[in-house]
MARROKOL-509863 format. One record per residue (C-alpha): residue number from 1; x, y, z. Coordinates in Angstrom, 3 decimals. Example, Ala and Ser with C-alpha at 12.3 -4.5 7.8 and 13.67 -1.06 7.14 Angstrom:
2
> 1  12.300  -4.500  7.800
> 2  13.670  -1.060  7.140
END
This chain:
625
> 1  0.042  0.106  0.020
> 2  1.303  3.541  -1.142
> 3  2.025  6.255  1.375
> 4  -1.196  7.921  -0.037
> 5  -3.307  4.960  0.661
> 6  -1.893  4.719  4.219
> 7  -2.799  8.495  4.701
> 8  -6.214  7.838  3.348
> 9  -7.192  4.975  5.663
> 10  -5.826  7.110  8.578
> 11  -8.477  9.863  7.511
> 12  -11.057  7.532  7.241
> 13  -10.517  6.103  10.633
> 14  -10.474  9.525  12.146
> 15  -13.513  10.488  10.349
> 16  -15.441  7.370  11.258
> 17  -14.880  7.479  14.935
> 18  -16.824  4.536  16.343
> 19  -18.266  3.419  13.137
> 20  -17.394  -0.138  12.355
> 21  -19.968  -1.326  9.799
> 22  -21.393  -4.819  9.661
> 23  -19.751  -7.949  10.329
> 24  -19.079  -10.656  7.367
> 25  -21.667  -13.050  9.149
> 26  -24.390  -10.197  9.325
> 27  -23.663  -9.515  5.720
> 28  -24.021  -12.959  4.461
> 29  -27.017  -13.302  6.283
> 30  -28.852  -10.204  4.773
> 31  -27.446  -11.529  1.356
> 32  -29.051  -14.943  2.016
> 33  -32.661  -12.972  3.170
> 34  -32.559  -11.192  -0.279
> 35  -31.404  -7.767  1.044
> 36  -28.399  -7.517  -1.293
> 37  -27.752  -5.138  -4.104
> 38  -27.651  -7.962  -6.739
> 39  -30.184  -6.423  -9.387
> 40  -28.369  -5.477  -12.579
> 41  -28.794  -2.086  -14.136
> 42  -28.710  -1.834  -17.867
> 43  -25.644  -0.256  -19.321
> 44  -28.035  1.083  -22.168
> 45  -31.115  0.277  -24.164
> 46  -32.716  -3.118  -23.593
> 47  -33.174  -5.668  -26.291
> 48  -36.914  -4.954  -26.197
> 49  -36.551  -1.289  -26.582
> 50  -34.011  -1.926  -29.694
> 51  -36.533  -3.896  -31.365
> 52  -39.510  -1.528  -30.666
> 53  -37.649  1.454  -31.859
> 54  -36.596  -0.069  -35.350
> 55  -39.951  -2.039  -35.891
> 56  -42.476  0.979  -35.044
> 57  -41.261  3.672  -36.996
> 58  -43.454  6.009  -39.356
> 59  -41.626  4.691  -42.207
> 60  -42.403  0.776  -41.357
> 61  -45.833  1.597  -40.388
> 62  -46.277  3.085  -43.953
> 63  -44.742  0.117  -45.722
> 64  -46.843  -2.378  -43.612
> 65  -49.750  -0.597  -44.818
> 66  -48.761  -0.823  -48.504
> 67  -47.997  -4.477  -47.880
> 68  -51.450  -5.128  -46.540
> 69  -53.203  -3.089  -49.405
> 70  -51.056  -5.070  -52.126
> 71  -52.601  -8.430  -50.449
> 72  -55.975  -7.237  -50.503
> 73  -55.428  -6.460  -54.284
> 74  -54.145  -9.876  -54.572
> 75  -50.577  -8.524  -55.618
> 76  -48.699  -11.518  -53.454
> 77  -45.381  -10.933  -55.402
> 78  -45.338  -7.336  -54.620
> 79  -46.430  -7.623  -51.235
> 80  -43.722  -10.414  -50.745
> 81  -41.115  -7.925  -52.346
> 82  -42.060  -4.995  -49.948
> 83  -41.988  -7.196  -46.684
> 84  -38.361  -8.532  -47.865
> 85  -37.077  -5.066  -48.526
> 86  -38.398  -3.686  -45.282
> 87  -37.643  -6.539  -42.863
> 88  -34.175  -6.334  -44.898
> 89  -33.415  -3.239  -43.630
> 90  -34.768  -3.543  -39.976
> 91  -32.830  -6.690  -39.417
> 92  -29.578  -4.806  -40.567
> 93  -30.433  -1.842  -37.870
> 94  -31.380  -4.363  -35.141
> 95  -28.320  -6.563  -35.651
> 96  -25.898  -3.519  -35.497
> 97  -27.398  -1.774  -32.482
> 98  -27.481  -5.577  -30.818
> 99  -23.910  -5.829  -31.378
> 100  -23.063  -2.428  -30.135
> 101  -25.065  -3.217  -26.972
> 102  -23.044  -6.581  -26.203
> 103  -20.016  -4.889  -26.793
> 104  -21.017  -2.112  -24.443
> 105  -21.990  -4.651  -21.946
> 106  -18.640  -6.267  -22.191
> 107  -16.737  -3.031  -21.618
> 108  -18.934  -2.381  -18.529
> 109  -18.426  -5.759  -17.192
> 110  -14.625  -5.201  -17.454
> 111  -14.844  -1.690  -15.894
> 112  -17.385  -2.858  -13.373
> 113  -17.249  -0.342  -10.333
> 114  -15.896  -1.779  -7.123
> 115  -17.109  -0.102  -3.830
> 116  -15.275  0.305  -0.381
> 117  -17.146  -0.835  2.701
> 118  -16.414  -1.199  6.332
> 119  -16.788  -4.817  7.455
> 120  -15.729  -5.595  11.127
> 121  -14.147  -2.038  11.282
> 122  -11.689  -2.785  8.458
> 123  -11.901  -1.405  4.645
> 124  -12.723  -4.076  2.084
> 125  -13.311  -3.497  -1.644
> 126  -16.065  -5.408  -3.088
> 127  -18.251  -5.747  -6.113
> 128  -21.380  -3.645  -6.041
> 129  -23.668  -6.764  -5.972
> 130  -22.158  -7.633  -2.827
> 131  -23.388  -4.740  -1.065
> 132  -26.199  -5.450  1.464
> 133  -28.628  -3.212  3.351
> 134  -27.201  -1.607  6.218
> 135  -23.723  -1.698  4.965
> 136  -21.291  1.477  5.525
> 137  -19.721  2.446  2.214
> 138  -16.728  4.760  1.791
> 139  -17.009  7.391  -0.932
> 140  -14.173  9.406  -2.393
> 141  -13.658  11.962  -5.426
> 142  -14.479  10.170  -8.717
> 143  -16.673  7.402  -6.951
> 144  -20.183  6.647  -8.463
> 145  -22.782  5.739  -5.770
> 146  -24.330  2.097  -6.000
> 147  -27.009  2.553  -3.534
> 148  -29.165  5.031  -1.742
> 149  -28.275  5.908  1.880
> 150  -27.481  8.751  4.398
> 151  -24.121  10.344  5.382
> 152  -22.626  9.413  8.382
> 153  -19.533  10.549  10.366
> 154  -17.638  13.970  9.798
> 155  -16.967  13.888  6.135
> 156  -18.086  16.369  3.640
> 157  -18.711  15.499  -0.164
> 158  -19.795  17.452  -3.070
> 159  -22.176  15.229  -5.428
> 160  -23.167  15.521  -9.014
> 161  -26.504  14.447  -9.394
> 162  -27.124  15.450  -12.981
> 163  -27.830  11.926  -14.283
> 164  -30.912  11.961  -11.984
> 165  -32.000  15.615  -11.828
> 166  -30.526  16.956  -15.141
> 167  -28.886  19.934  -13.007
> 168  -25.003  20.001  -13.135
> 169  -24.808  22.048  -10.004
> 170  -22.699  20.205  -7.255
> 171  -24.857  19.446  -4.122
> 172  -23.018  19.391  -0.648
> 173  -23.734  16.624  1.611
> 174  -22.934  16.321  5.274
> 175  -24.035  13.852  8.041
> 176  -27.812  13.430  8.068
> 177  -27.922  14.378  4.272
> 178  -29.330  11.599  1.847
> 179  -27.379  10.325  -1.240
> 180  -28.595  8.618  -4.079
> 181  -27.246  5.681  -6.358
> 182  -26.389  6.975  -9.827
> 183  -25.049  10.147  -8.664
> 184  -20.997  10.979  -8.693
> 185  -18.804  12.142  -5.982
> 186  -16.817  15.204  -7.538
> 187  -14.888  16.302  -4.503
> 188  -14.413  15.085  -0.627
> 189  -14.527  11.771  1.232
> 190  -17.461  10.743  3.424
> 191  -19.133  7.516  4.594
> 192  -22.725  6.621  4.171
> 193  -25.142  3.952  5.388
> 194  -27.031  1.738  2.505
> 195  -30.587  2.411  3.239
> 196  -32.043  1.317  -0.129
> 197  -30.651  -1.577  -2.498
> 198  -31.468  -3.492  -5.613
> 199  -34.707  -2.709  -7.105
> 200  -35.603  -0.170  -4.594
> 201  -32.560  2.272  -5.572
> 202  -32.949  5.452  -7.404
> 203  -30.839  4.595  -10.358
> 204  -32.851  1.451  -10.835
> 205  -36.243  3.040  -10.703
> 206  -35.002  5.798  -12.980
> 207  -33.839  3.270  -15.458
> 208  -36.943  1.140  -15.063
> 209  -39.162  4.033  -15.902
> 210  -37.343  5.466  -18.751
> 211  -39.511  3.937  -21.238
> 212  -39.311  6.570  -23.885
> 213  -36.191  6.872  -26.023
> 214  -35.654  10.072  -27.719
> 215  -34.510  9.200  -31.232
> 216  -32.339  11.900  -32.882
> 217  -32.966  11.801  -36.772
> 218  -30.305  12.918  -39.093
> 219  -30.677  15.404  -41.704
> 220  -30.763  12.670  -44.508
> 221  -33.514  10.492  -42.385
> 222  -35.687  13.643  -42.230
> 223  -35.115  14.403  -45.913
> 224  -36.163  10.597  -46.588
> 225  -39.096  10.982  -44.344
> 226  -40.409  14.299  -45.998
> 227  -40.189  12.433  -49.501
> 228  -41.844  9.457  -48.298
> 229  -44.611  11.416  -46.741
> 230  -44.870  13.537  -50.058
> 231  -45.234  10.445  -52.267
> 232  -47.684  8.902  -49.789
> 233  -49.760  11.910  -50.130
> 234  -49.785  11.733  -53.807
> 235  -50.603  7.961  -53.597
> 236  -53.491  8.658  -51.507
> 237  -54.862  11.319  -53.493
> 238  -54.572  9.238  -56.800
> 239  -56.124  6.363  -54.876
> 240  -59.277  8.488  -53.816
> 241  -59.629  9.542  -57.403
> 242  -59.438  5.991  -58.539
> 243  -62.057  5.041  -56.016
> 244  -64.354  7.860  -57.306
> 245  -63.856  6.620  -60.856
> 246  -64.668  3.068  -59.965
> 247  -67.877  4.069  -58.088
> 248  -68.823  6.165  -61.413
> 249  -68.168  2.875  -63.192
> 250  -66.001  4.472  -65.671
> 251  -63.259  1.992  -64.921
> 252  -63.387  -1.769  -64.339
> 253  -62.640  -3.258  -61.361
> 254  -59.619  -5.111  -63.051
> 255  -58.256  -1.973  -64.077
> 256  -58.787  -0.439  -60.641
> 257  -56.596  -3.266  -59.217
> 258  -53.892  -2.699  -61.867
> 259  -53.732  0.936  -61.645
> 260  -53.745  0.829  -57.545
> 261  -50.812  -1.502  -57.827
> 262  -48.993  0.990  -60.058
> 263  -50.022  3.911  -57.611
> 264  -48.717  2.075  -54.415
> 265  -45.372  1.472  -56.495
> 266  -44.768  5.216  -56.568
> 267  -43.771  5.116  -52.708
> 268  -40.113  4.717  -52.795
> 269  -39.553  1.672  -50.861
> 270  -35.906  1.086  -52.185
> 271  -34.611  4.692  -50.995
> 272  -34.894  3.696  -47.056
> 273  -33.434  0.274  -47.518
> 274  -30.535  1.794  -49.507
> 275  -29.531  4.357  -46.809
> 276  -29.871  1.531  -43.961
> 277  -27.504  -0.827  -46.069
> 278  -25.079  2.272  -46.056
> 279  -25.396  2.889  -42.472
> 280  -24.925  -0.989  -41.737
> 281  -21.829  -1.379  -43.985
> 282  -20.236  1.844  -42.502
> 283  -20.644  0.624  -38.919
> 284  -19.021  -2.837  -39.874
> 285  -16.095  -1.286  -41.603
> 286  -15.543  1.476  -38.667
> 287  -15.731  -1.584  -36.093
> 288  -12.453  -2.748  -37.572
> 289  -10.834  0.682  -36.635
> 290  -11.496  0.654  -32.984
> 291  -14.995  2.522  -33.409
> 292  -18.095  1.312  -31.859
> 293  -21.359  2.702  -33.498
> 294  -23.958  2.610  -30.739
> 295  -26.873  4.391  -33.031
> 296  -26.605  3.131  -36.599
> 297  -27.614  6.446  -37.972
> 298  -24.412  8.056  -36.295
> 299  -22.561  6.797  -39.532
> 300  -24.496  9.400  -41.325
> 301  -24.323  11.864  -38.514
> 302  -20.505  11.730  -39.150
> 303  -20.864  13.444  -42.499
> 304  -22.940  16.494  -41.375
> 305  -20.453  17.334  -38.543
> 306  -19.043  20.788  -39.146
> 307  -17.748  21.650  -35.599
> 308  -16.138  19.536  -32.982
> 309  -16.008  20.426  -29.341
> 310  -13.197  18.729  -27.349
> 311  -11.135  19.132  -24.391
> 312  -7.526  19.633  -24.199
> 313  -6.548  16.933  -21.782
> 314  -6.544  13.558  -23.329
> 315  -6.956  14.542  -26.681
> 316  -4.415  17.219  -27.619
> 317  -2.217  15.944  -24.766
> 318  -1.382  12.680  -23.095
> 319  -2.496  13.575  -19.765
> 320  1.067  12.703  -18.314
> 321  1.798  15.719  -15.736
> 322  5.153  16.487  -14.451
> 323  6.315  19.070  -12.441
> 324  8.668  21.497  -14.519
> 325  9.705  24.296  -12.297
> 326  9.230  25.844  -8.741
> 327  9.731  29.491  -8.354
> 328  9.954  30.223  -4.407
> 329  8.204  33.415  -3.315
> 330  9.817  34.505  0.254
> 331  10.985  31.148  0.991
> 332  13.987  29.038  -0.007
> 333  13.642  26.146  -2.508
> 334  14.037  23.178  0.309
> 335  11.361  24.779  2.229
> 336  8.840  24.953  -0.440
> 337  9.661  21.467  -1.722
> 338  9.017  20.531  2.040
> 339  5.728  21.983  2.162
> 340  4.704  20.743  -1.179
> 341  5.660  17.223  -0.424
> 342  3.515  17.210  2.875
> 343  0.618  18.641  0.815
> 344  0.777  15.753  -1.703
> 345  1.364  13.160  0.776
> 346  -1.510  13.925  2.848
> 347  -4.257  14.937  0.341
> 348  -7.130  12.255  0.232
> 349  -8.583  13.558  -3.140
> 350  -5.594  12.791  -5.349
> 351  -5.288  14.130  -9.123
> 352  -2.828  14.202  -11.766
> 353  -1.557  17.539  -10.238
> 354  -0.953  16.109  -6.950
> 355  0.516  12.904  -8.020
> 356  3.165  15.042  -10.218
> 357  4.182  16.777  -6.999
> 358  4.336  13.776  -4.876
> 359  6.523  12.505  -7.423
> 360  8.996  15.377  -7.551
> 361  8.784  16.130  -3.671
> 362  8.450  13.394  -1.405
> 363  6.532  13.977  1.800
> 364  5.546  12.759  5.156
> 365  2.250  11.856  6.866
> 366  0.992  14.701  8.985
> 367  -2.092  15.354  11.450
> 368  -4.621  16.989  8.928
> 369  -7.198  19.210  10.647
> 370  -9.306  20.152  7.692
> 371  -9.420  19.649  3.798
> 372  -11.040  21.280  0.749
> 373  -10.668  18.904  -2.252
> 374  -10.107  20.571  -5.555
> 375  -13.215  21.370  -7.538
> 376  -13.445  22.092  -11.422
> 377  -15.991  24.786  -10.582
> 378  -13.778  26.212  -7.755
> 379  -10.208  25.886  -9.312
> 380  -8.404  25.402  -6.003
> 381  -7.926  23.018  -3.105
> 382  -6.752  23.410  0.318
> 383  -5.498  21.269  3.309
> 384  -4.915  22.472  7.102
> 385  -2.377  20.808  9.292
> 386  -2.707  20.973  13.085
> 387  -0.446  23.743  14.240
> 388  0.852  24.830  10.938
> 389  -1.911  26.597  9.290
> 390  -3.457  26.109  5.916
> 391  -2.008  25.482  2.522
> 392  -3.846  26.371  -0.661
> 393  -3.058  25.139  -4.429
> 394  -4.890  26.911  -7.030
> 395  -5.408  28.556  -10.409
> 396  -3.712  32.050  -10.545
> 397  -6.888  33.650  -11.883
> 398  -8.859  32.603  -8.832
> 399  -6.274  33.252  -6.162
> 400  -4.849  36.396  -7.365
> 401  -8.041  37.991  -6.314
> 402  -6.947  37.195  -2.683
> 403  -3.107  37.383  -2.929
> 404  -0.667  40.201  -3.525
> 405  1.185  39.500  -6.783
> 406  3.402  41.693  -7.911
> 407  3.700  42.688  -11.826
> 408  6.816  41.030  -12.010
> 409  5.164  37.758  -10.697
> 410  2.220  38.280  -12.904
> 411  4.506  38.595  -15.947
> 412  6.344  35.361  -14.947
> 413  2.954  33.479  -14.774
> 414  1.762  34.795  -18.117
> 415  5.422  34.102  -19.724
> 416  5.030  30.405  -18.751
> 417  1.449  29.901  -19.299
> 418  2.364  31.152  -22.993
> 419  5.004  28.482  -23.358
> 420  2.345  25.929  -22.951
> 421  3.038  25.305  -19.233
> 422  0.271  24.603  -16.622
> 423  0.683  27.515  -13.992
> 424  -0.313  27.002  -10.374
> 425  -0.116  29.253  -7.064
> 426  0.894  27.746  -3.929
> 427  -0.173  29.750  -1.031
> 428  -0.325  29.705  2.962
> 429  -1.971  31.181  5.870
> 430  -1.938  30.752  9.818
> 431  -5.642  30.743  9.662
> 432  -8.109  27.770  9.683
> 433  -10.028  26.876  6.671
> 434  -13.656  28.346  7.208
> 435  -15.997  25.193  7.947
> 436  -18.430  24.667  4.885
> 437  -22.034  24.176  5.232
> 438  -24.781  23.128  2.866
> 439  -25.742  26.823  2.898
> 440  -22.333  28.129  2.611
> 441  -19.873  26.646  0.091
> 442  -16.312  26.513  0.856
> 443  -14.251  29.555  0.925
> 444  -10.862  30.571  0.884
> 445  -9.348  31.187  4.250
> 446  -8.158  34.835  5.234
> 447  -4.454  36.214  5.283
> 448  -3.132  34.152  2.344
> 449  0.195  34.952  1.129
> 450  1.931  33.365  -2.044
> 451  4.786  31.124  -1.425
> 452  5.693  29.727  -4.684
> 453  4.568  29.443  -8.472
> 454  4.674  25.848  -9.720
> 455  4.809  25.064  -13.684
> 456  3.611  21.690  -14.808
> 457  4.165  20.245  -18.419
> 458  2.117  18.027  -20.211
> 459  3.172  16.255  -23.715
> 460  1.285  16.598  -26.941
> 461  0.120  13.519  -28.394
> 462  2.500  12.075  -30.898
> 463  0.076  12.694  -33.813
> 464  -1.780  15.840  -32.699
> 465  -0.467  18.113  -35.477
> 466  -1.528  15.539  -38.148
> 467  -4.867  15.225  -36.418
> 468  -5.593  18.742  -36.448
> 469  -4.466  19.091  -40.136
> 470  -6.881  16.201  -40.978
> 471  -9.720  18.073  -39.305
> 472  -9.024  21.317  -41.421
> 473  -8.880  19.040  -44.534
> 474  -12.172  17.570  -43.718
> 475  -13.838  21.450  -43.058
> 476  -14.497  20.743  -39.632
> 477  -14.107  23.770  -37.253
> 478  -12.547  22.937  -33.807
> 479  -13.579  24.238  -30.265
> 480  -11.263  23.295  -27.707
> 481  -13.057  23.685  -24.301
> 482  -10.626  23.085  -21.243
> 483  -10.440  23.984  -17.601
> 484  -7.103  25.012  -17.836
> 485  -5.500  28.881  -18.434
> 486  -6.713  30.036  -21.982
> 487  -3.061  31.053  -22.643
> 488  -1.815  27.550  -21.711
> 489  -4.332  25.996  -24.070
> 490  -3.710  28.441  -26.946
> 491  0.270  27.737  -26.491
> 492  -0.397  23.871  -26.746
> 493  -2.841  24.277  -29.684
> 494  -0.349  26.239  -31.454
> 495  2.322  23.627  -30.903
> 496  -0.237  21.293  -32.357
> 497  -0.310  23.401  -35.367
> 498  -3.570  25.402  -34.773
> 499  -3.577  28.732  -36.504
> 500  -1.880  31.219  -34.206
> 501  -4.614  33.771  -34.724
> 502  -7.373  31.838  -33.048
> 503  -9.772  33.918  -30.828
> 504  -9.398  32.870  -27.183
> 505  -11.696  33.620  -24.189
> 506  -11.986  32.429  -20.481
> 507  -14.799  31.260  -18.485
> 508  -14.474  34.376  -16.339
> 509  -15.494  36.547  -19.362
> 510  -18.222  34.252  -20.376
> 511  -19.801  34.477  -17.089
> 512  -20.104  38.186  -17.435
> 513  -21.931  38.084  -20.683
> 514  -25.591  38.323  -21.473
> 515  -27.026  35.716  -23.485
> 516  -26.606  37.094  -26.866
> 517  -23.017  38.212  -26.115
> 518  -22.352  34.352  -24.808
> 519  -23.931  33.191  -28.310
> 520  -21.595  35.384  -30.220
> 521  -18.622  34.329  -28.204
> 522  -19.373  30.664  -28.466
> 523  -19.475  30.874  -32.342
> 524  -16.599  33.308  -32.831
> 525  -14.172  31.804  -30.355
> 526  -12.015  28.639  -30.868
> 527  -10.250  28.198  -27.470
> 528  -12.052  28.334  -24.235
> 529  -10.167  28.386  -20.913
> 530  -11.217  28.123  -17.254
> 531  -14.677  26.935  -18.333
> 532  -16.782  25.117  -15.692
> 533  -18.668  21.934  -16.672
> 534  -22.051  24.067  -16.752
> 535  -20.355  26.635  -19.262
> 536  -19.205  23.676  -21.315
> 537  -22.959  22.081  -21.774
> 538  -24.155  25.978  -22.511
> 539  -21.312  26.655  -25.139
> 540  -22.210  23.358  -26.984
> 541  -25.934  24.189  -26.860
> 542  -25.561  27.854  -28.294
> 543  -23.123  26.508  -31.115
> 544  -25.671  23.991  -32.248
> 545  -28.713  26.520  -31.764
> 546  -26.615  28.677  -34.346
> 547  -27.211  26.212  -36.995
> 548  -24.032  24.160  -36.899
> 549  -24.149  20.441  -36.531
> 550  -21.951  19.774  -33.286
> 551  -19.818  16.336  -32.214
> 552  -18.532  16.566  -28.869
> 553  -16.072  14.365  -27.443
> 554  -15.887  13.462  -23.642
> 555  -14.903  10.901  -21.128
> 556  -16.017  12.127  -17.490
> 557  -19.313  12.302  -15.752
> 558  -18.999  16.291  -16.011
> 559  -19.191  15.869  -19.769
> 560  -22.638  13.652  -19.819
> 561  -24.865  16.945  -20.306
> 562  -22.442  18.296  -23.063
> 563  -22.708  15.047  -24.933
> 564  -26.587  15.322  -24.663
> 565  -26.499  18.837  -25.692
> 566  -24.463  17.661  -29.282
> 567  -25.936  16.329  -32.359
> 568  -23.293  13.467  -32.022
> 569  -21.828  12.377  -28.769
> 570  -18.251  10.597  -28.818
> 571  -17.135  8.839  -25.724
> 572  -13.947  7.265  -24.877
> 573  -13.833  3.667  -23.873
> 574  -12.021  4.638  -20.411
> 575  -14.484  7.166  -19.780
> 576  -17.382  6.767  -17.247
> 577  -19.970  4.218  -17.715
> 578  -22.563  7.161  -17.744
> 579  -20.564  8.743  -20.423
> 580  -20.468  5.782  -22.598
> 581  -24.134  5.080  -22.073
> 582  -25.469  8.463  -23.453
> 583  -22.771  8.483  -26.316
> 584  -23.702  7.609  -29.970
> 585  -20.079  6.385  -30.904
> 586  -17.454  4.996  -28.331
> 587  -13.581  5.056  -29.344
> 588  -12.257  1.643  -28.156
> 589  -8.630  2.170  -26.806
> 590  -9.501  5.931  -26.653
> 591  -8.029  6.251  -30.085
> 592  -8.984  9.860  -30.659
> 593  -6.346  10.034  -33.599
> 594  -8.899  8.108  -35.485
> 595  -11.447  10.797  -35.444
> 596  -10.555  12.655  -38.515
> 597  -10.503  9.288  -40.556
> 598  -13.905  8.637  -38.759
> 599  -15.439  11.641  -40.152
> 600  -14.211  10.898  -43.769
> 601  -15.577  7.294  -43.507
> 602  -18.855  8.667  -42.591
> 603  -18.813  11.096  -45.511
> 604  -17.986  8.537  -47.812
> 605  -20.445  5.833  -46.622
> 606  -23.482  8.163  -45.911
> 607  -23.132  11.312  -47.896
> 608  -20.892  11.143  -50.678
> 609  -22.337  14.023  -52.627
> 610  -21.079  16.290  -49.541
> 611  -17.529  15.552  -49.994
> 612  -15.288  18.678  -49.690
> 613  -13.953  19.845  -53.103
> 614  -10.367  19.113  -51.701
> 615  -11.402  15.287  -51.644
> 616  -12.858  15.288  -55.085
> 617  -10.103  17.115  -56.763
> 618  -7.547  14.947  -55.199
> 619  -9.220  11.693  -56.134
> 620  -9.525  10.680  -52.842
> 621  -5.707  11.011  -52.137
> 622  -6.114  13.500  -49.304
> 623  -8.053  10.878  -46.838
> 624  -6.116  10.572  -43.838
> 625  -4.364  7.400  -42.988
END
């Protein structure tokens, strides 16, 4: 067990006080009584939903009606042909979506969440199905709750309940507050007692009641539906005229049957099956390129995308962060490294930044009196040591509001950011952290003074430049949305080959805009820095409302709402189960470099007449490899 794991266990023991949890014997008895959490939640749509959504569509109902009329007219051969064509296209769609569901279930099984419970006073990591009623569970930053319960002990957490409520606001939870399965812990550590398990949990009931699945039709599907509706109206009008002619006895019954068959043949049955075959073929081809198509019409959606929203971390960069330099302010380098090491060694909510600090500056376990974990909304974290005051680590844009930063230091911060480095301020105060409450969110302690400027490096992906160039050739505009300093993001994007003249804006500036200004900024800017999860979803929504066809890539739970706002959601395989569940396309092995070719393939299979002139003039030679 690592030093951080030891520290976490010490903190947990301090928080639990006399709480010991159930014994193994009690847990076994409860499981035998049927009070376990052994009900499986679906990772996506059920097989029945897939069948219903592919069979009972407007187009299929029209064609089934035509088939019935053909049978009544005695045209058995024509009726059989329509049935074969329609059922052939339905089978293709159903087969593709069932295959995608099975693949997603395999991924979910491999990445099945484990939970930490207290049994006989000891931490134990178990499968979520082994949780029983009355278990005492430990939840930490990044964990998803698997049962409903009540927070106990002295811990404090902030929960993202967006999957249940649709709201992205962080909800603080302390002792006595209810927590719900399906929500995610964004920051903090706490303990909660399982009060509802299995089919009684909120997550299960929400999933069980979600009978209506909203189908997003692509532009081509909408056009085909319109064409078929027009021809259907014409056919109905002609059939009415035919019936009038028959009753007036100007046309014989035999001629009526022949003419009716011709009229019904006007409805373009083959048009629908042709596009379905194209979708199915495209999905199969892409499956061989580490791309999982969950919605079969996503193949055609790829051909319409003209804006791609993506994050910096994990896409442009490898997310392998290292501490590049330390600039002490009023202290020696040795003193700063000692404080940094203790900070990283004692934090419970570890992240890439604290891991990079711990690797460069070893520390020792200390007595921690309070901690505020890092939050993407706050952009800072804090930890208080008994008798040593509070240390704060956060974004310069946030901490400079309470720190006295000289112009020279500000210039140094900007220079580091413009080199593509992630800059963080390290500050100290002798005061304690103000205790947060549900009504009062965490706030910075008084008397803070900066003691160091830290610079972190994050390597570009090997094919980052090639990937961005491929997007440009495909005519797709990029929107890089990140929580980092906009100057840092812009510098890394420039290193990757993005146009140096791209417009940059920060989340702070967006927060001061009205709706019209926000929409204008979303459309005209390319790089967005210091963006909160709520702002990210709003940016995607505004860009789409402006008439663009938007694709969004994501991997974390904070990206769920953004993926829902986009026309096309693309998730990473290593992302959260919630993200994979709402995405239309999943990149297996996190192969973001395959995205440009993915868009080209979509255009080739679904909409060849919309290929850019650069592709046509080159004879297809500019297709990325």
